[in-house]
TIDRENDREN-692199 format. One line per field, with one value per residue (C-alpha): residue number from 1; y negated, x negated, z negated. Coordinates in Angstrom, 2 decimals, decimal comma. Layout:
BEGIN
seq	[NUM  ...]
y	[Y  ...]
x	[X  ...]
z	[Z  ...]
***
This chain:
BEGIN
seq	[1  2  3  4  5  6  7  8  9  10  11  12  13  14  15  16  17  18  19  20  21  22  23  24  25  26  27  28  29  30  31  32  33  34  35  36  37  38  39  40  41  42  43  44  45  46  47  48  49  50  51  52  53  54  55  56  57  58  59  60  61  62  63  64  65  66  67  68  69  70  71  72  73  74  75  76  77  78  79  80  81  82  83  84  85  86  87  88  89  90  91  92  93  94  95  96  97  98  99  100  101  102  103  104  105  106  107  108  109  110  111  112  113  114  115  116  117  118  119  120  121  122  123  124  125  126  127  128  129  130  131  132  133  134  135  136  137  138  139  140  141  142  143  144  145  146  147  148  149  150  151  152  153  154  155  156  157  158  159  160  161  162  163  164  165  166  167  168  169  170  171  172  173  174  175  176  177  178  179  180  181  182  183  184  185  186  187  188  189  190  191  192  193  194  195  196  197  198  199  200  201  202  203  204  205  206  207  208  209  210  211]
y	[49,57  45,82  44,76  41,43  38,76  40,71  43,72  46,89  50,50  53,53  57,01  60,00  63,34  66,72  70,47  71,46  74,55  76,34  73,37  71,20  67,60  66,82  63,00  60,67  56,98  54,37  50,67  49,11  46,56  44,59  42,51  45,43  47,93  50,51  52,86  53,15  56,25  55,46  58,44  61,69  63,31  66,91  68,27  71,36  70,92  67,34  67,44  64,12  61,08  58,05  54,87  53,41  50,14  48,27  49,72  50,90  54,65  57,27  60,58  63,61  66,96  69,89  73,67  73,82  70,72  67,02  65,16  61,53  59,09  55,62  53,19  50,92  47,63  46,18  49,12  51,42  54,39  57,06  58,43  61,61  61,00  63,96  66,96  68,25  71,48  71,22  74,66  75,69  76,03  73,27  69,98  68,09  64,49  62,12  58,75  56,68  54,60  50,83  50,51  53,23  55,19  58,36  60,45  62,38  65,50  66,98  70,73  71,86  75,54  76,10  73,25  71,83  68,26  67,65  64,55  63,83  61,11  58,76  57,33  53,74  54,83  56,33  59,94  62,32  63,52  66,44  67,37  65,48  67,17  69,75  70,54  73,27  72,49  75,34  76,47  77,65  75,43  75,35  76,72  80,35  80,72  78,04  75,99  78,73  77,40  74,07  72,18  68,86  66,71  63,24  61,70  57,95  55,46  52,74  49,22  48,52  51,52  53,14  55,96  58,65  59,97  63,43  64,23  67,93  68,88  72,46  71,46  68,52  66,07  63,57  63,98  60,84  61,14  58,69  58,23  57,72  55,74  56,50  60,30  60,87  62,96  62,95  63,56  64,24  61,62  61,65  63,42  61,71  64,24  64,19  65,75  69,52  70,48  66,87  67,89  64,58  64,30  60,82  57,90  54,23  51,19  47,61  45,28  43,71  47,18  46,56  49,06  52,65  54,38  58,17  59,85]
x	[183,98  184,34  183,08  182,52  185,25  187,04  187,69  188,09  187,36  188,41  186,87  188,98  187,29  188,98  188,53  188,75  190,99  189,80  188,73  185,62  186,87  186,32  186,06  188,64  187,86  190,61  190,91  192,79  195,51  195,44  198,53  200,82  199,17  198,51  195,71  195,15  193,16  190,28  187,93  187,03  183,71  182,71  181,73  182,77  184,71  183,79  185,20  183,68  182,00  180,21  178,83  175,45  175,52  174,13  177,05  174,71  175,00  177,63  176,87  179,14  179,38  179,45  179,33  175,56  174,54  174,80  174,94  173,86  175,40  174,45  177,38  177,80  178,42  180,47  182,81  182,51  181,62  179,34  176,08  174,62  171,03  170,21  171,09  169,73  170,15  170,78  169,48  172,77  176,51  178,43  178,72  181,89  180,73  178,05  176,63  173,50  171,43  171,83  168,64  169,77  166,57  168,16  171,29  172,88  174,98  177,38  177,92  181,31  180,92  177,42  177,17  174,12  172,87  170,70  168,62  167,55  165,16  166,44  164,28  164,37  166,32  169,05  168,13  167,41  164,04  163,39  164,85  163,11  164,92  167,63  169,23  171,71  174,08  174,33  176,80  180,36  183,40  186,60  189,13  188,33  190,90  189,31  186,50  184,47  181,26  179,76  181,50  179,85  182,52  180,93  177,42  176,93  174,19  174,53  174,61  171,03  169,90  168,13  170,45  172,43  175,69  177,02  180,61  181,08  184,76  183,91  181,87  184,03  181,16  179,17  175,40  173,27  169,94  167,05  166,17  162,63  162,96  159,37  159,41  163,15  163,20  165,87  165,53  168,46  168,56  172,16  175,52  178,92  181,19  184,79  187,83  188,17  190,03  189,92  187,93  186,15  186,38  185,23  183,24  183,50  181,56  182,83  181,00  179,01  177,94  179,05  181,91  182,33  185,64  185,93  188,88]
z	[-75,87  -75,27  -71,87  -70,18  -70,38  -73,14  -70,92  -72,94  -72,04  -74,11  -74,13  -75,18  -75,81  -76,00  -75,95  -72,31  -72,62  -69,49  -67,34  -67,56  -67,77  -71,43  -71,51  -69,98  -69,35  -69,60  -68,91  -71,83  -71,18  -74,42  -73,55  -72,75  -75,11  -72,41  -71,33  -67,58  -66,66  -64,31  -64,43  -66,19  -67,06  -66,57  -69,99  -71,93  -75,19  -76,04  -79,56  -80,71  -79,16  -80,59  -79,03  -79,99  -81,92  -78,93  -76,89  -74,13  -74,69  -75,52  -77,21  -77,16  -78,91  -76,53  -76,93  -76,53  -78,48  -77,65  -74,34  -73,81  -71,32  -70,17  -70,13  -67,12  -68,94  -66,09  -65,44  -68,48  -66,27  -67,75  -66,31  -67,83  -68,96  -71,16  -73,30  -76,60  -78,52  -82,27  -83,27  -84,85  -84,37  -82,54  -84,39  -85,32  -85,90  -84,56  -85,59  -84,98  -87,35  -87,01  -84,95  -82,50  -83,09  -84,48  -83,92  -86,78  -86,23  -88,79  -88,67  -89,95  -89,09  -90,50  -93,02  -91,25  -90,97  -87,89  -87,14  -83,54  -82,43  -79,72  -76,96  -75,71  -72,61  -74,83  -74,19  -77,05  -78,22  -80,52  -83,91  -86,73  -89,61  -90,32  -93,67  -94,60  -97,45  -99,95  -102,59  -103,10  -102,74  -104,76  -102,26  -101,59  -98,81  -96,62  -98,13  -99,74  -98,17  -97,01  -94,20  -93,33  -91,72  -91,48  -91,52  -91,69  -92,59  -95,20  -93,75  -94,84  -92,76  -95,72  -96,81  -95,02  -96,46  -95,60  -96,57  -97,34  -97,52  -98,42  -101,48  -102,60  -102,66  -100,59  -100,45  -100,42  -98,60  -98,55  -94,87  -93,58  -90,36  -89,35  -89,67  -89,25  -92,44  -95,15  -98,91  -101,24  -104,01  -105,26  -105,03  -105,20  -106,92  -105,72  -107,34  -107,03  -103,83  -102,60  -99,49  -98,57  -94,79  -93,77  -95,19  -94,24  -95,43  -95,45  -93,05  -95,88  -97,05  -100,65  -100,78  -99,64  -98,96  -98,89  -97,24]
***
Protein backbone atom coordinates (compact mmCIF):
# COMPACT_ATOMS: atom_id res chain seq x y z
CA UNK A 1 0.00 0.00 0.00
CA UNK A 2 1.25 3.49 -0.90
CA UNK A 3 0.74 5.98 1.89
CA UNK A 4 1.16 9.72 2.20
CA UNK A 5 4.35 11.35 0.87
CA UNK A 6 5.28 8.15 -1.01
CA UNK A 7 5.55 6.08 2.17
CA UNK A 8 4.96 2.41 1.50
CA UNK A 9 3.59 -0.32 3.74
CA UNK A 10 3.65 -4.05 2.94
CA UNK A 11 1.40 -6.79 4.32
CA UNK A 12 2.63 -10.39 4.41
CA UNK A 13 0.17 -13.18 5.18
CA UNK A 14 1.04 -16.72 6.22
CA UNK A 15 -0.21 -19.95 7.72
CA UNK A 16 0.28 -19.58 11.45
CA UNK A 17 1.73 -23.04 12.25
CA UNK A 18 0.61 -23.22 15.87
CA UNK A 19 0.52 -19.50 16.76
CA UNK A 20 -2.03 -16.84 15.87
CA UNK A 21 -0.06 -14.00 14.24
CA UNK A 22 -0.92 -14.48 10.59
CA UNK A 23 -0.34 -11.01 9.07
CA UNK A 24 2.87 -9.03 9.47
CA UNK A 25 3.02 -5.30 8.68
CA UNK A 26 6.20 -3.75 7.33
CA UNK A 27 7.41 -0.25 6.53
CA UNK A 28 9.16 -0.39 3.16
CA UNK A 29 12.44 1.44 2.67
CA UNK A 30 12.36 2.07 -1.08
CA UNK A 31 15.93 3.46 -1.20
CA UNK A 32 17.60 0.54 0.55
CA UNK A 33 15.14 -2.13 -0.59
CA UNK A 34 14.30 -3.31 2.92
CA UNK A 35 11.23 -4.31 4.93
CA UNK A 36 11.14 -3.08 8.53
CA UNK A 37 8.67 -5.03 10.65
CA UNK A 38 6.37 -2.74 12.64
CA UNK A 39 3.43 -4.85 13.77
CA UNK A 40 1.61 -8.17 13.43
CA UNK A 41 -2.07 -9.09 13.40
CA UNK A 42 -3.77 -11.89 15.27
CA UNK A 43 -5.48 -14.09 12.68
CA UNK A 44 -5.42 -17.83 12.02
CA UNK A 45 -3.90 -19.10 8.76
CA UNK A 46 -4.11 -15.96 6.64
CA UNK A 47 -3.26 -17.67 3.38
CA UNK A 48 -4.15 -14.72 1.10
CA UNK A 49 -4.90 -11.01 1.45
CA UNK A 50 -6.15 -8.34 -0.95
CA UNK A 51 -6.57 -4.58 -0.66
CA UNK A 52 -9.65 -2.75 -1.96
CA UNK A 53 -9.13 -0.53 -5.00
CA UNK A 54 -9.65 2.58 -2.89
CA UNK A 55 -6.86 1.27 -0.58
CA UNK A 56 -9.01 1.80 2.52
CA UNK A 57 -9.63 -1.84 3.43
CA UNK A 58 -7.78 -5.16 3.54
CA UNK A 59 -9.47 -8.55 3.29
CA UNK A 60 -7.94 -11.83 4.39
CA UNK A 61 -8.68 -15.52 4.04
CA UNK A 62 -8.93 -17.32 7.36
CA UNK A 63 -9.93 -20.82 8.44
CA UNK A 64 -13.56 -19.85 9.04
CA UNK A 65 -14.12 -17.51 6.09
CA UNK A 66 -12.95 -13.96 5.43
CA UNK A 67 -11.95 -11.13 7.77
CA UNK A 68 -12.13 -7.40 6.92
CA UNK A 69 -9.76 -4.72 8.22
CA UNK A 70 -9.75 -0.94 7.99
CA UNK A 71 -6.38 0.50 6.97
CA UNK A 72 -5.06 3.51 8.86
CA UNK A 73 -3.99 5.65 5.90
CA UNK A 74 -1.30 7.46 7.89
CA UNK A 75 0.40 4.45 9.50
CA UNK A 76 -0.81 1.38 7.59
CA UNK A 77 -2.03 -0.27 10.80
CA UNK A 78 -5.02 -2.62 10.56
CA UNK A 79 -8.27 -2.50 12.56
CA UNK A 80 -10.59 -5.52 12.44
CA UNK A 81 -14.07 -4.46 11.31
CA UNK A 82 -15.82 -7.70 10.45
CA UNK A 83 -15.92 -11.39 9.59
CA UNK A 84 -17.97 -13.38 7.09
CA UNK A 85 -18.54 -17.09 6.54
CA UNK A 86 -18.39 -18.36 2.95
CA UNK A 87 -20.54 -21.48 3.40
CA UNK A 88 -17.80 -23.81 2.20
CA UNK A 89 -14.20 -24.90 2.60
CA UNK A 90 -11.49 -22.25 3.15
CA UNK A 91 -10.74 -20.04 0.18
CA UNK A 92 -7.39 -19.49 -1.55
CA UNK A 93 -7.80 -16.17 -3.41
CA UNK A 94 -9.68 -12.87 -2.96
CA UNK A 95 -10.45 -9.86 -5.14
CA UNK A 96 -12.93 -6.99 -5.23
CA UNK A 97 -14.80 -5.44 -8.12
CA UNK A 98 -13.54 -2.03 -9.27
CA UNK A 99 -16.27 -0.19 -7.35
CA UNK A 100 -15.44 -2.04 -4.10
CA UNK A 101 -19.04 -3.20 -3.75
CA UNK A 102 -18.39 -6.95 -3.89
CA UNK A 103 -15.75 -9.42 -2.71
CA UNK A 104 -15.04 -12.59 -4.68
CA UNK A 105 -13.62 -15.73 -3.08
CA UNK A 106 -11.98 -18.59 -4.98
CA UNK A 107 -12.26 -22.05 -3.45
CA UNK A 108 -9.41 -24.38 -4.35
CA UNK A 109 -10.47 -27.28 -2.13
CA UNK A 110 -14.17 -27.40 -3.06
CA UNK A 111 -14.13 -25.68 -6.47
CA UNK A 112 -16.53 -22.99 -5.25
CA UNK A 113 -16.91 -19.37 -6.30
CA UNK A 114 -18.45 -17.16 -3.60
CA UNK A 115 -19.68 -13.57 -4.00
CA UNK A 116 -20.06 -11.36 -0.90
CA UNK A 117 -21.61 -7.91 -0.82
CA UNK A 118 -19.49 -5.15 0.72
CA UNK A 119 -20.89 -2.33 2.83
CA UNK A 120 -19.83 1.32 2.60
CA UNK A 121 -17.76 0.96 5.79
CA UNK A 122 -15.77 -1.88 4.19
CA UNK A 123 -17.36 -4.66 6.21
CA UNK A 124 -18.96 -7.64 4.51
CA UNK A 125 -22.65 -8.27 4.04
CA UNK A 126 -24.24 -11.56 3.06
CA UNK A 127 -23.49 -13.98 0.23
CA UNK A 128 -25.14 -12.86 -3.02
CA UNK A 129 -24.16 -15.87 -5.11
CA UNK A 130 -22.21 -19.14 -4.90
CA UNK A 131 -21.30 -21.45 -7.77
CA UNK A 132 -19.63 -24.87 -7.69
CA UNK A 133 -17.55 -25.80 -10.72
CA UNK A 134 -18.29 -29.32 -11.95
CA UNK A 135 -16.52 -31.92 -14.06
CA UNK A 136 -13.40 -34.07 -14.23
CA UNK A 137 -9.93 -32.73 -14.88
CA UNK A 138 -7.10 -34.20 -16.92
CA UNK A 139 -4.62 -35.17 -14.20
CA UNK A 140 -6.09 -37.99 -12.16
CA UNK A 141 -3.31 -37.97 -9.56
CA UNK A 142 -3.95 -34.38 -8.50
CA UNK A 143 -6.43 -32.37 -10.55
CA UNK A 144 -9.21 -34.88 -10.90
CA UNK A 145 -11.80 -32.30 -9.81
CA UNK A 146 -12.36 -28.52 -9.96
CA UNK A 147 -9.88 -26.25 -8.16
CA UNK A 148 -10.63 -22.53 -8.55
CA UNK A 149 -7.35 -20.71 -8.01
CA UNK A 150 -8.09 -17.11 -9.04
CA UNK A 151 -11.14 -14.84 -9.52
CA UNK A 152 -10.82 -11.41 -11.09
CA UNK A 153 -13.04 -8.80 -12.75
CA UNK A 154 -12.47 -7.39 -16.22
CA UNK A 155 -11.42 -3.73 -16.22
CA UNK A 156 -14.88 -2.57 -17.35
CA UNK A 157 -16.34 -4.24 -14.23
CA UNK A 158 -18.81 -6.30 -16.27
CA UNK A 159 -17.35 -9.82 -16.29
CA UNK A 160 -15.78 -12.09 -13.70
CA UNK A 161 -13.12 -14.63 -14.66
CA UNK A 162 -12.48 -17.76 -12.60
CA UNK A 163 -9.32 -19.74 -13.35
CA UNK A 164 -9.79 -23.46 -12.67
CA UNK A 165 -6.46 -25.31 -12.63
CA UNK A 166 -8.19 -28.64 -12.06
CA UNK A 167 -10.36 -28.32 -15.17
CA UNK A 168 -7.78 -26.64 -17.43
CA UNK A 169 -10.03 -23.73 -18.29
CA UNK A 170 -11.11 -20.23 -17.25
CA UNK A 171 -14.82 -19.59 -16.79
CA UNK A 172 -16.19 -16.22 -17.88
CA UNK A 173 -19.22 -14.97 -15.94
CA UNK A 174 -21.47 -12.02 -16.70
CA UNK A 175 -21.71 -10.06 -13.44
CA UNK A 176 -24.83 -8.23 -12.29
CA UNK A 177 -23.64 -5.38 -10.09
CA UNK A 178 -27.15 -4.78 -8.71
CA UNK A 179 -27.98 -8.32 -7.56
CA UNK A 180 -24.44 -9.64 -7.12
CA UNK A 181 -25.28 -12.68 -9.26
CA UNK A 182 -23.08 -14.33 -11.89
CA UNK A 183 -24.06 -16.13 -15.10
CA UNK A 184 -21.69 -18.33 -17.12
CA UNK A 185 -21.40 -17.01 -20.69
CA UNK A 186 -18.10 -18.40 -21.98
CA UNK A 187 -15.21 -20.77 -21.24
CA UNK A 188 -11.57 -20.16 -22.20
CA UNK A 189 -10.18 -23.63 -22.92
CA UNK A 190 -6.52 -24.07 -22.00
CA UNK A 191 -4.15 -26.83 -23.02
CA UNK A 192 -4.61 -30.19 -21.31
CA UNK A 193 -2.59 -30.37 -18.07
CA UNK A 194 -1.73 -26.66 -18.32
CA UNK A 195 -3.45 -25.95 -14.97
CA UNK A 196 -4.31 -22.19 -15.31
CA UNK A 197 -3.52 -20.64 -11.93
CA UNK A 198 -3.72 -16.86 -12.27
CA UNK A 199 -5.19 -14.24 -14.61
CA UNK A 200 -4.00 -10.67 -15.15
CA UNK A 201 -5.37 -7.87 -17.33
CA UNK A 202 -3.37 -5.00 -18.77
CA UNK A 203 -4.29 -1.57 -17.37
CA UNK A 204 -6.25 -0.67 -20.50
CA UNK A 205 -8.21 -3.94 -20.20
CA UNK A 206 -7.49 -4.96 -23.81
CA UNK A 207 -5.30 -7.98 -23.09
CA UNK A 208 -5.53 -10.90 -20.69
CA UNK A 209 -2.61 -13.05 -19.55
CA UNK A 210 -3.16 -16.50 -18.05
CA UNK A 211 -0.46 -18.17 -16.01
